[in-house]
VEXZA-441217 format. One record per residue: residue number from 0; residue in three letters; chain; z, x, y of N, C-alpha, C in turn. Coordinates in steps of 0.2 Angstrom, whole numbers, plus 5000, padded with zeros to 4 digits. Layout:
<pakes>
    k    r  c   n_w   n_u   n_v  ca_w  ca_u  ca_v   c_w   c_u   c_v
  NUM  ALA  A     Z     X     Y     Z     X     Y     Z     X     Y
...
</pakes>
This chain:
<pakes>
    k    r  c   n_w   n_u   n_v  ca_w  ca_u  ca_v   c_w   c_u   c_v
    0  MET  A  5351  4805  5112  5343  4804  5112  5342  4799  5107
    1  PRO  A  5338  4794  5108  5336  4789  5103  5332  4792  5097
    2  THR  A  5333  4790  5091  5329  4793  5085  5322  4793  5086
    3  ARG  A  5319  4788  5089  5312  4787  5090  5309  4793  5094
    4  VAL  A  5313  4794  5100  5311  4799  5105  5311  4806  5101
    5  LYS  A  5317  4807  5098  5318  4813  5094  5312  4815  5089
    6  VAL  A  5310  4810  5085  5305  4811  5081  5298  4813  5084
    7  VAL  A  5297  4809  5090  5291  4811  5094  5291  4818  5096
    8  TRP  A  5297  4819  5099  5298  4826  5102  5297  4832  5097
    9  ILE  A  5300  4831  5091  5299  4835  5085  5292  4836  5083
   10  LEU  A  5289  4830  5083  5281  4830  5081  5277  4834  5086
   11  CYS  A  5279  4833  5092  5275  4837  5097  5276  4844  5097
   12  CYS  A  5282  4846  5096  5284  4853  5095  5280  4856  5089
   13  PHE  A  5280  4852  5084  5276  4855  5077  5269  4856  5079
   14  LEU  A  5266  4851  5082  5259  4851  5084  5257  4857  5089
   15  ILE  A  5262  4858  5093  5261  4863  5098  5261  4870  5094
   16  PHE  A  5266  4871  5090  5266  4877  5086  5261  4878  5081
   17  ALA  A  5258  4872  5078  5252  4873  5073  5246  4875  5077
   18  GLY  A  5245  4872  5083  5240  4874  5087  5240  4881  5089
   19  PHE  A  5246  4883  5091  5247  4890  5093  5245  4895  5087
   20  LEU  A  5247  4893  5081  5245  4897  5075  5238  4897  5074
   21  TYR  A  5235  4891  5075  5227  4890  5073  5223  4895  5078
   22  PHE  A  5225  4894  5084  5221  4898  5089  5223  4906  5088
   23  SER  A  5228  4907  5086  5230  4915  5085  5226  4917  5079
   24  MET  A  5226  4913  5074  5222  4915  5068  5214  4916  5070
   25  GLN  A  5212  4911  5074  5205  4911  5076  5203  4917  5080
   26  ARG  A  5208  4919  5085  5207  4925  5089  5207  4931  5084
   27  GLY  A  5211  4931  5079  5212  4937  5074  5205  4937  5070
   28  PHE  A  5203  4932  5068  5196  4932  5064  5191  4935  5068
   29  GLU  A  5190  4932  5075  5185  4934  5079  5186  4942  5080
   30  SER  A  5192  4944  5081  5193  4951  5083  5191  4956  5077
   31  GLU  A  5192  4953  5071  5191  4957  5065  5183  4957  5064
   32  ARG  A  5180  4951  5065  5173  4950  5065  5169  4955  5069
   33  LYS  A  5172  4956  5075  5169  4961  5080  5170  4968  5078
   34  ARG  A  5176  4969  5075  5177  4976  5073  5173  4978  5067
   35  MET  A  5172  4973  5062  5167  4975  5057  5160  4976  5059
   36  GLU  A  5158  4972  5064  5151  4972  5067  5150  4979  5070
   37  LYS  A  5155  4981  5074  5155  4988  5077  5154  4993  5072
   38  ALA  A  5158  4993  5066  5158  4998  5061  5152  4998  5057
   39  ARG  A  5149  4992  5056  5142  4992  5053  5137  4995  5058
   40  ILE  A  5137  4994  5064  5132  4997  5069  5133  5004  5069
   41  LYS  A  5139  5007  5069  5141  5014  5069  5138  5017  5063
   42  ALA  A  5139  5014  5057  5137  5017  5050  5129  5017  5050
   43  GLU  A  5126  5012  5053  5119  5012  5053  5116  5018  5058
   44  GLN  A  5119  5019  5063  5117  5024  5068  5119  5031  5065
   45  LEU  A  5124  5032  5061  5126  5038  5058  5121  5040  5052
   46  ALA  A  5119  5035  5049  5114  5036  5043  5107  5038  5046
   47  LYS  A  5105  5034  5052  5099  5036  5055  5099  5043  5058
   48  THR  A  5105  5045  5061  5105  5052  5063  5105  5057  5058
   49  GLU  A  5108  5056  5052  5108  5060  5046  5101  5061  5044
   50  GLN  A  5097  5055  5043  5090  5056  5041  5086  5060  5046
   51  GLU  A  5087  5059  5052  5083  5063  5057  5085  5070  5057
   52  VAL  A  5091  5072  5055  5093  5079  5054  5089  5082  5048
   53  LYS  A  5089  5078  5042  5085  5080  5036  5078  5081  5038
   54  ASP  A  5075  5076  5041  5068  5076  5043  5066  5083  5047
   55  PHE  A  5071  5084  5052  5070  5090  5056  5070  5096  5052
   56  LYS  A  5075  5096  5047  5076  5102  5043  5069  5103  5039
   57  VAL  A  5067  5098  5036  5061  5099  5032  5055  5101  5036
   58  ASP  A  5054  5098  5042  5049  5101  5047  5050  5108  5049
   59  SER  A  5056  5110  5050  5057  5117  5052  5056  5121  5046
   60  PHE  A  5057  5120  5040  5055  5124  5035  5048  5125  5034
   61  GLN  A  5044  5119  5035  5037  5120  5034  5034  5124  5040
   62  THR  A  5036  5123  5046  5034  5127  5051  5036  5134  5050
   63  THR  A  5042  5136  5048  5044  5143  5047  5039  5146  5042
   64  SER  A  5038  5142  5036  5033  5145  5031  5027  5147  5034
   65  ASN  A  5024  5143  5038  5018  5144  5042  5018  5150  5046
   66  ASP  A  5024  5151  5049  5025  5156  5054  5025  5163  5050
   67  ILE  A  5028  5163  5044  5028  5169  5040  5021  5171  5038
   68  LYS  A  5017  5166  5036  5010  5167  5035  5006  5170  5041
   69  GLU  A  5008  5167  5047  5004  5170  5053  5007  5177  5054
   70  LEU  A  5013  5179  5053  5015  5186  5054  5012  5191  5049
   71  ILE  A  5011  5188  5043  5007  5193  5038  5000  5194  5040
   72  ALA  A  4997  5188  5043  4990  5189  5045  4989  5194  5051
   73  LEU  A  4995  5194  5055  4995  5199  5060  4997  5206  5058
   74  GLY  A  4999  5207  5052  5001  5214  5050  5008  5215  5051
   75  LYS  A  5012  5210  5053  5019  5211  5055  5024  5209  5048
   76  HIS  A  5023  5213  5043  5026  5212  5037  5033  5212  5037
   77  GLU  A  5036  5217  5040  5043  5218  5041  5047  5212  5044
   78  GLU  A  5043  5209  5049  5046  5203  5053  5045  5197  5048
   79  ALA  A  5040  5197  5044  5039  5191  5040  5044  5191  5034
   80  GLN  A  5046  5197  5032  5051  5198  5027  5058  5195  5029
   81  LYS  A  5060  5197  5035  5066  5195  5038  5066  5188  5039
   82  MET  A  5061  5185  5042  5060  5178  5043  5061  5174  5036
   83  ALA  A  5058  5176  5031  5058  5173  5025  5065  5173  5022
   84  GLN  A  5069  5179  5023  5076  5179  5021  5080  5174  5024
   85  ASP  A  5079  5173  5031  5083  5168  5035  5081  5161  5032
   86  VAL  A  5075  5160  5030  5073  5153  5028  5076  5152  5021
   87  ILE  A  5076  5156  5017  5079  5156  5010  5086  5155  5010
   88  ALA  A  5090  5158  5015  5097  5158  5016  5099  5150  5018
   89  ARG  A  5094  5147  5021  5095  5140  5023  5093  5135  5017
   90  ASN  A  5088  5137  5014  5085  5133  5009  5082  5137  5003
   91  PRO  A  5087  5138  4998  5085  5142  4992  5080  5139  4988
   92  LYS  A  5078  5133  4989  5073  5130  4984  5066  5130  4987
   93  ASP  A  5065  5133  4993  5058  5133  4996  5054  5138  4992
   94  SER  A  5050  5136  4988  5046  5140  4983  5040  5144  4987
   95  SER  A  5037  5140  4992  5032  5143  4996  5034  5149  5000
   96  THR  A  5040  5149  5003  5043  5154  5006  5044  5160  5002
   97  TYR  A  5046  5159  4996  5047  5165  4991  5040  5168  4990
   98  THR  A  5035  5164  4989  5028  5166  4988  5026  5171  4994
   99  TRP  A  5026  5168  5000  5024  5172  5006  5029  5178  5007
  100  TRP  A  5035  5178  5005  5039  5183  5005  5037  5189  5001
  101  GLY  A  5035  5187  4995  5032  5191  4990  5026  5195  4992
  102  ILE  A  5021  5191  4995  5015  5193  4998  5016  5199  5003
  103  SER  A  5021  5197  5008  5023  5202  5013  5025  5209  5010
  104  LEU  A  5029  5208  5004  5032  5214  5001  5026  5218  4998
  105  VAL  A  5021  5214  4995  5015  5218  4992  5012  5222  4997
  106  LYS  A  5011  5219  5003  5008  5222  5009  5011  5229  5011
  107  THR  A  5018  5229  5009  5021  5235  5011  5023  5239  5005
  108  LYS  A  5019  5238  4999  5020  5241  4993  5027  5241  4990
  109  LYS  A  5030  5236  4991  5037  5235  4988  5036  5230  4982
  110  PHE  A  5032  5233  4977  5030  5229  4971  5036  5226  4967
  111  PHE  A  5041  5230  4965  5046  5227  4961  5049  5221  4965
  112  GLU  A  5051  5222  4971  5054  5216  4975  5049  5210  4975
  113  ALA  A  5043  5212  4976  5038  5206  4976  5038  5202  4970
  114  ILE  A  5038  5206  4964  5037  5202  4958  5044  5198  4957
  115  GLU  A  5049  5200  4959  5055  5196  4959  5055  5190  4963
  116  LYS  A  5051  5190  4969  5051  5184  4973  5046  5179  4970
  117  PHE  A  5040  5182  4967  5036  5178  4963  5039  5174  4957
  118  GLU  A  5043  5178  4954  5047  5175  4948  5051  5169  4950
  119  LYS  A  5055  5170  4956  5059  5165  4959  5055  5159  4961
  120  SER  A  5049  5160  4964  5045  5155  4966  5042  5151  4961
  121  ALA  A  5040  5154  4955  5037  5151  4949  5042  5146  4946
  122  LYS  A  5049  5148  4946  5054  5144  4943  5055  5138  4946
  123  ILE  A  5054  5138  4953  5055  5132  4957  5048  5128  4957
  124  ASP  A  5043  5131  4957  5036  5127  4957  5031  5131  4953
  125  LYS  A  5030  5129  4947  5025  5133  4942  5018  5131  4943
  126  TYR  A  5016  5127  4948  5010  5124  4949  5006  5127  4955
  127  ASN  A  5009  5132  4958  5006  5135  4964  5001  5141  4962
  128  PRO  A  4995  5140  4963  4990  5146  4960  4991  5152  4964
  129  LYS  A  4993  5152  4971  4993  5157  4975  4999  5162  4973
  130  THR  A  5004  5159  4970  5010  5163  4967  5008  5167  4962
  131  PHE  A  5004  5164  4957  5002  5168  4951  4996  5173  4953
  132  LEU  A  4992  5171  4957  4987  5176  4959  4989  5182  4962
  133  TYR  A  4994  5182  4967  4997  5188  4970  5002  5191  4965
  134  TRP  A  5005  5188  4960  5009  5191  4955  5004  5195  4951
  135  GLY  A  4999  5192  4949  4994  5196  4945  4991  5202  4949
  136  LEU  A  4990  5201  4955  4987  5207  4959  4993  5213  4959
  137  THR  A  4999  5211  4960  5004  5216  4960  5005  5219  4954
  138  LEU  A  5004  5216  4948  5005  5219  4942  4999  5224  4941
  139  TYR  A  4993  5222  4944  4987  5226  4943  4988  5233  4947
  140  MET  A  4991  5232  4953  4993  5238  4957  4998  5243  4954
  141  GLU  A  5002  5240  4949  5006  5244  4945  5003  5246  4939
  142  HIS  A  4997  5245  4938  4993  5247  4932  4995  5243  4926
  143  LYS  A  4998  5237  4927  5000  5233  4921  4994  5228  4920
  144  TYR  A  4988  5230  4918  4982  5226  4918  4982  5220  4913
  145  GLU  A  4985  5221  4907  4985  5216  4902  4990  5210  4905
  146  GLU  A  4996  5212  4908  5000  5207  4911  4997  5204  4917
  147  ALA  A  4993  5207  4921  4989  5204  4926  4984  5199  4924
  148  VAL  A  4981  5201  4918  4976  5196  4916  4979  5189  4914
  149  GLN  A  4985  5189  4911  4989  5183  4909  4990  5179  4916
  150  LYS  A  4992  5182  4921  4993  5178  4927  4986  5175  4930
  151  TYR  A  4981  5179  4929  4975  5176  4932  4972  5170  4927
  152  LEU  A  4974  5171  4921  4972  5165  4917  4976  5159  4919
  153  HIS  A  4982  5160  4920  4986  5154  4923  4984  5151  4929
  154  VAL  A  4981  5156  4934  4978  5153  4940  4972  5149  4938
  155  ILE  A  4968  5151  4934  4962  5147  4932  4964  5141  4929
  156  LYS  A  4969  5140  4925  4971  5134  4922  4973  5129  4928
  157  LEU  A  4976  5132  4933  4979  5127  4938  4973  5126  4943
  158  ASP  A  4968  5131  4944  4963  5130  4949  4956  5133  4946
  159  PRO  A  4953  5129  4942  4947  5132  4938  4941  5135  4943
  160  GLU  A  4942  5133  4949  4937  5135  4954  4939  5141  4959
  161  ASN  A  4944  5144  4956  4947  5150  4960  4943  5156  4959
  162  SER  A  4938  5158  4964  4934  5163  4963  4937  5170  4963
  163  ASN  A  4943  5171  4967  4946  5177  4967  4950  5178  4960
  164  ALA  A  4952  5173  4957  4955  5174  4950  4951  5177  4945
  165  PHE  A  4944  5175  4945  4939  5178  4941  4938  5185  4943
  166  ALA  A  4937  5186  4950  4936  5193  4952  4941  5198  4950
  167  TYR  A  4947  5196  4951  4953  5200  4949  4954  5201  4942
  168  TRP  A  4952  5196  4938  4952  5196  4931  4947  5201  4929
  169  GLY  A  4941  5201  4932  4936  5206  4930  4938  5213  4932
  170  ALA  A  4941  5214  4937  4944  5221  4939  4949  5223  4934
  171  ALA  A  4953  5219  4932  4958  5221  4927  4955  5223  4920
  172  LEU  A  4950  5219  4918  4946  5221  4912  4942  5227  4913
  173  LEU  A  4939  5228  4919  4936  5235  4920  4941  5241  4919
  174  ALA  A  4947  5240  4922  4952  5245  4922  4954  5246  4914
  175  LEU  A  4954  5241  4910  4955  5242  4903  4950  5245  4899
  176  GLY  A  4944  5246  4902  4938  5248  4899  4933  5243  4896
  177  HIS  A  4935  5237  4897  4930  5231  4894  4925  5229  4899
  178  SER  A  4920  5234  4901  4915  5233  4906  4911  5227  4905
  179  LYS  A  4909  5226  4899  4904  5220  4898  4908  5213  4899
  180  ASP  A  4914  5213  4897  4918  5207  4898  4919  5206  4905
  181  ALA  A  4920  5212  4909  4922  5212  4916  4916  5209  4920
  182  VAL  A  4910  5211  4918  4904  5208  4921  4903  5201  4920
  183  GLU  A  4905  5198  4914  4905  5191  4913  4910  5187  4918
  184  ARG  A  4915  5190  4919  4920  5186  4923  4918  5187  4930
  185  LEU  A  4915  5192  4932  4913  5193  4939  4907  5188  4940
  186  LYS  A  4903  5187  4936  4897  5182  4936  4900  5175  4938
  187  GLN  A  4906  5174  4934  4909  5167  4935  4912  5167  4942
  188  ALA  A  4915  5173  4945  4917  5173  4951  4912  5171  4957
  189  LEU  A  4906  5174  4955  4901  5173  4960  4897  5167  4959
  190  SER  A  4898  5164  4954  4895  5157  4953  4899  5152  4957
  191  VAL  A  4905  5153  4958  4910  5149  4962  4909  5150  4969
  192  ASN  A  4909  5157  4971  4908  5159  4978  4903  5165  4978
  193  PRO  A  4897  5163  4979  4891  5169  4979  4892  5174  4984
  194  SER  A  4897  5173  4989  4898  5178  4994  4905  5182  4993
  195  ASN  A  4908  5182  4987  4914  5185  4986  4913  5192  4985
  196  GLY  A  4915  5196  4991  4914  5203  4991  4918  5207  4986
  197  ILE  A  4924  5204  4984  4928  5208  4979  4924  5208  4973
  198  ALA  A  4921  5202  4971  4918  5202  4964  4912  5207  4965
  199  MET  A  4908  5207  4970  4902  5211  4971  4904  5218  4970
  200  ASP  A  4909  5220  4974  4911  5227  4974  4913  5230  4966
  201  VAL  A  4917  5225  4963  4919  5227  4956  4913  5227  4951
  202  MET  A  4909  5222  4953  4903  5222  4948  4898  5228  4949
  203  VAL  A  4898  5231  4955  4894  5237  4955  4897  5243  4951
  204  ASP  A  4904  5243  4951  4907  5248  4947  4907  5246  4940
  205  ALA  A  4907  5240  4938  4906  5238  4931  4899  5240  4928
  206  TYR  A  4894  5239  4932  4887  5241  4930  4886  5248  4930
  207  TYR  A  4890  5251  4935  4889  5259  4935  4893  5262  4928
  208  SER  A  4898  5259  4926  4902  5261  4920  4897  5260  4914
  209  LEU  A  4893  5255  4914  4888  5254  4909  4882  5257  4909
  210  SER  A  4881  5261  4914  4875  5265  4916  4869  5260  4917
  211  GLN  A  4871  5254  4920  4865  5250  4921  4864  5250  4929
  212  TYR  A  4861  5255  4931  4861  5257  4938  4856  5252  4942
  213  LYS  A  4851  5250  4939  4846  5245  4942  4850  5239  4944
  214  ASP  A  4854  5236  4939  4858  5230  4940  4863  5231  4946
  215  ALA  A  4866  5237  4946  4871  5238  4951  4867  5238  4958
  216  TRP  A  4861  5241  4958  4858  5241  4965  4856  5233  4967
  217  LYS  A  4855  5229  4962  4853  5222  4963  4859  5219  4966
  218  VAL  A  4865  5221  4964  4871  5218  4967  4872  5220  4974
  219  VAL  A  4870  5226  4975  4871  5229  4982  4866  5225  4987
  220  ALA  A  4860  5224  4984  4855  5221  4988  4857  5213  4990
  221  ASN  A  4860  5210  4985  4862  5203  4986  4868  5203  4991
  222  ALA  A  4872  5208  4990  4878  5209  4995  4875  5210  5002
  223  ARG  A  4870  5214  5003  4867  5215  5010  4864  5208  5012
  224  GLU  A  4861  5204  5008  4858  5198  5010  4863  5193  5013
  225  ARG  A  4869  5194  5010  4875  5189  5012  4880  5192  5017
  226  ASN  A  4878  5198  5020  4882  5202  5025  4889  5204  5022
  227  VAL  A  4888  5205  5015  4895  5208  5012  4894  5215  5012
  228  LYS  A  4899  5219  5014  4899  5226  5014  4902  5229  5008
  229  ILE  A  4898  5233  5004  4900  5237  4999  4903  5244  5001
  230  PRO  A  4909  5246  4999  4912  5252  5001  4907  5258  5001
  231  GLU  A  4907  5263  5006  4902  5269  5006  4904  5273  5000
  232  LYS  A  4910  5273  4997  4912  5278  4992  4908  5275  4985
  233  THR  A  4908  5269  4985  4905  5265  4979  4897  5267  4979
  234  LEU  A  4894  5266  4985  4887  5267  4986  4885  5275  4985
  235  ALA  A  4889  5279  4987  4888  5286  4986  4888  5288  4979
  236  LYS  A  4893  5285  4975  4893  5287  4968  4887  5284  4964
  237  LEU  A  4885  5278  4967  4879  5275  4963  4873  5279  4965
  238  LYS  A  4872  5282  4971  4866  5285  4973  4866  5292  4970
  239  ASP  A  4871  5295  4968  4871  5301  4964  4869  5300  4957
  240  ALA  A  4870  5294  4954  4868  5292  4948  4860  5290  4948
  241  MET  A  4858  5287  4953  4851  5284  4953  4850  5282  4961
  242  PRO  A  4845  5285  4963  4843  5284  4970  4841  5276  4971
  243  GLU  A  4842  5274  4977  4841  5267  4978  4834  5265  4977
  244  PRO  A  4832  5260  4973  4825  5258  4973  4822  5256  4979
  245  THR  A  4816  5258  4980  4813  5256  4987  4810  5249  4987
  246  SER  A  4809  5246  4981  4806  5239  4981  4811  5234  4980
</pakes>
């Protein structure tokens, strides 16, 4: 074979081989690009799915907390306690569920357990007035009046317009024998909510303890104007001390 032909033949073989390598590399690059694109899309879909699961869980806990509240309103306290237990098993940081769990325990007179739940709720969220209000009420039911007052004070720091906190504070003061101070707190409760039946009921007792029967009857008259019912037991006691004024 002539040298010239041989050189051309070798050159052609080299070009063919180089072309083969070039196109092979191009196909490899394209395949890798597609693989990486698929991996990126899959990662984005996975992240989206995980976020949707998280959002669903959050919505589920909020809904379940509302369900617990509804069960308590229906008087189904044992069911509410079981539901709360299930929610906390899934989400131990749900402070509102601890609070509603505690409230359901108060309704069934499980005071020690209720206080435990309020304590756990407060450690997670110390800014929920409802937690401290019912915590104070539970302490009051256990005749721990001074401790109850501290909880009501905390409620008022968080919510200065909380009429029930003032009313329960007044009740605790009355139980401690501080009738005059109780009347002042009850007046504050009624200034926030003039139809607060708890405050009116306790105020009648406070005036009764101070032998201020006319003032007690004024509270009764005010309650009637607002369609607030004073317990018959309270009225009977007041009638024994002083007949109801006719004017």
